[in-house]
N, C-alpha and C positions, 0 to 999 in steps of 0.2 A: 539811592535809599534803597532800603530793603524793603520788600514789600509782604506782606500777609499773604501765604500760599491757598487759602482755603477761602479768600473773599472770591466774589463775582465782580466785583470792580476795584481799580486799584487803591488799596488801603496800606498805609504805610503799618510794617510792626513798628509800633513805639517803644516796645519794650528793646529792642534792639538797636536801633536807630542812635547813629554816634553823635551825644551832646558835649561840647565844652562843657569843662567843669568847673571853670571860673571864665570872669573875663566881666567887663564893662557891661551895661545896662543896654547899649546902642549896639554893641558885639552880638550879644544875646539875640537882643530883636532882631538884627540881621539875618540871624543865622537862621532862626525861626522862621522868619519870613520868605527866607528861600526854600528851604523845606515843604513850607505851603506853597508856594509859586509852584515847587516840582509837583506837586502832590495833586493839586487841581488841573493842573496839565497834562497829567496824565490819567485824570480822571475825565478831560474833556474830549481826549482821546478815544476813551471806549465809548462814549456818548453819541448817540445820534448828530448830525452835523446842525450847527448852530448856536450849540454852547461857548461860551467866552468865558473867558476870566478878565475882573475887573478890580481895580484897586480904588479907595478916599484913606483919608488918615490912621483911620483906625481900623477898615476892613476888606477885609481880599473876598470877592464877588465872585461865584462860579454860576453861572445863569443860560439861558435861552432870552433872555430879554431883549431887544431891540437897543441900539445906543441910548436914544432920550429916556425910555423907561427906565434901561440902568443906571443913569444919573440921578433919575427920580428915586430909585430904589436906594441907592448909596445915601444920596441926601436926608432921606427919613431913619436910614439906618445913625448913621450921625447925630442927629437931631432927638432918637428916641434913642441913644446912650447917654446925651446928655441929661435929658429928663429923666430915667430913670435913676442914676447915680444921685440927683438934685429930690427926687422923690423919698429916697430909701438912702438917708444918710445914715453911715454907721452900720448900714445892713449891705449895699450892694458896693462891690469895690469892683476897680478894673487890676485882677494879676495877672501874671505869667508875662511873658515872652512872645512877642509876635503879633500881628494883625488879627482879629478876633474873623475865623472862617464862616462864609456862608455859602450852604448850596441851596440854588434856587431850581430844583431839577425839570421839565419842561414838561413831563406827564407824572400821571400819577403810578406811572410803571414801575418807574425807575428810582423814583421816591423809595416805594417801598421794596424793589430788589436791593438798596444801598441800604435802609435801615434795618432789613435783614440779617447783612453781614456782625451787626452788633448783638444777633440774639436777643433772648428773652420772649416774652408773650409780650412785650410791647411792640414788639414789630413784627407782630399777628397780623394782616390784615383787617379780620373778622373784627380785631380790638381796633374801632377808628383811630386813626390818628392825623390830626389836620399837621402837625409839625413836633420836630422833637430835638432837643438839647442833646449833644450826645459827649458826656463826659471821659472819654476813653482815650488817650493822648493827647494828640493835640485837640482840647476842645472846641466844637464848632455845633453849628445851628442848622438844621435843612426844614425844607420842606417844597410842596412842588404849586409850579407856576397856577396863578389865579389871577382875576381883576382884581391893581390895586387895594382897591376897599376889601377886600377879600385877604389879601396879602399882610396888611395894617397892624390886624391884631394878631397874628401870627408873630409879628415881628416883635412887637413887643413883648409878647409872653414868653417866646423864645431869650429874648434878648435877656429878661428880667432873670432866666434861670441861669443863663448864660455869669451875669456879672454877682450871683449867690453861690457860683460853683465852690467859692471857699468855705463856705458853711457847713457841716456835715448834719445839716437837718431832715427832720422827716420828711416822707414826701407830702404829706396833708399839709404840712407848714411851705414849703416849697411852693407847691400848685395854687394855695389860698395866696401868698404872697404875688404869684404871675397873674392871676386872674385879676386880682384887685390893682392890679397897676394896670394891665392892658385895660381895664375897662374906666380908668380914669384918663388915659389917652385916648380911647376908640369909643363913640357912644353905641353900644350894644342893647338889641329889645331884648327883655329879659327870656329865659326860654320856658321859666313856667310863671303862672300867675301865684300870687300869695297861698293863697287855699289849696290850690292845686300841689303846690310844692309842699306843702306840709300834711297833704294828704299821702303824698308819695313817699315822704320822708317816713313816716308812720308803717308804711306798710312794709317799706323796706329793712328798716335800722333796725338791728335786736342786737342780742350781747354776743350772736357769732358774725354778723355783717360788720360789727360795728371795731373788731381784731383785724379785718381784712382795712378796715380803713386807717386805723394805726400803724399797720405794717405796709401801708401804699399799695396792696395787691388787689383792693378793690379800683383804683384808676385804671387797672388792665383790663378790666370784663369786659364784655362784648354785650354786655347788657343794658338795663337801665342804672345799673349798679354805676356806672363810668360816670356818666351826667350828674348823679345826684352824691357822687363824691366829691366832685366839683365844686357845687351847690355848697354843700357842706364845709368843705375848706372855708370856701371865700366866705361865709359868714362868721366860722371860728375866726378867722383872721381881722376882719371886720372888729368884730368884737377886743380884739387884743388890740387895736388899732386905735383904738380910742383914748390908747395913753402911747404914743408912738415912742417916748423912751423906756417904757416899759416893754413894747415889742421889740425894739432893739437887744434890748438885755437878754431877752428870751431867744431871741433869735441864735443870741452869740453863745449860748449855754446849751440851747435844744439839740437832743442827741436822735437820730434816726432809729437806734437802739432799741431805745425804749420809748418812742413815737414822740420825745420829749414829755414824760411824764415828771423825773427828777428836775428838770428845769423849770415845769410848772411849779413844782411845790416849791423850789427854793427861791424864785423870781416872782412868781404869781401869790405864792401862799395857799395854793391850796389843788387838788389833782385837778387833771383835764377833766375828769369826769363833770365836776363842775361846771367848767366851762360849757360843755356839751347838754349838760342838762339846759341852758338859758337857749337851745335853740330846741331841742327835742323831747323836752320834759324830762320825767324820773324816768330812771332806766339801769341796766349796768353797764354803765359807760365806759368803764377805767381801763387804760390798758392795760393788754397782759402779754408780756414778752412770748413768757412759758409757751404760750398758746401758738406762737407764731413757726409753724415748722418749716417753712419756707425762707424764714426770714423775712428783711426787711428792704424794700425800695428808697432809694434817694427821691425818686419823682423827676421832673423834669420832661415830661410828656409833653 
């Protein structure tokens, strides 16, 4: 294994990692699984005692869980994978080689230590992160250990990100798909009452903050802008999901570089501004990529 010299925990330097140029799928899967196992074993050696590696048909898990809850979590991962693929046909797909790697750190300290190695504002503790899909090299998702009922929605949310990673969709669409899929599988108490949410929307969203939403930057805010971004993304995807075939076509064409605006005009027949008006009312809501000085985020938080 070739390791990143700048990482605080063992992380392979995937850009320099030898990889077979060709071969049968089973050979490529075996090679990828060997790399993943070596990676997780090295990470376990650097973590507090108690972390182990366990596997199922489609997952390779690092955790500090005892044997029985480890089995329960692997079973939940497998069932959730089947359900996400069935819920988002034509959108979600299991591509690439090797088992999906999942890291469940025994405490938040090591979770934040790990995600800080991937840089960006999303790895800062002040911008709260319950879990993260890391689309870097060998895609994997990570979160910290909690009671099982608290881990269930995180698993579904991050697994959805994992299964749409092949699509270059904007953060709001990525997060909207993940939140709505999560809520289909795991009952969740609404964060806001309807009248409270509308009040907060009216106060927060304007011509400036909506550009943060389209570029994905608002999902990294350390204030109320972060949960309000998830709420708006959820509602916009719910509007699109009224015609699932249309949603699938939109996901196939939407680009993070313009917030999905060109795809909206081509597939929906109108600007995303019109979609937002349904939720926020009249306003200057059109994506304007020229104003995104810091570029765009893909999401997967």
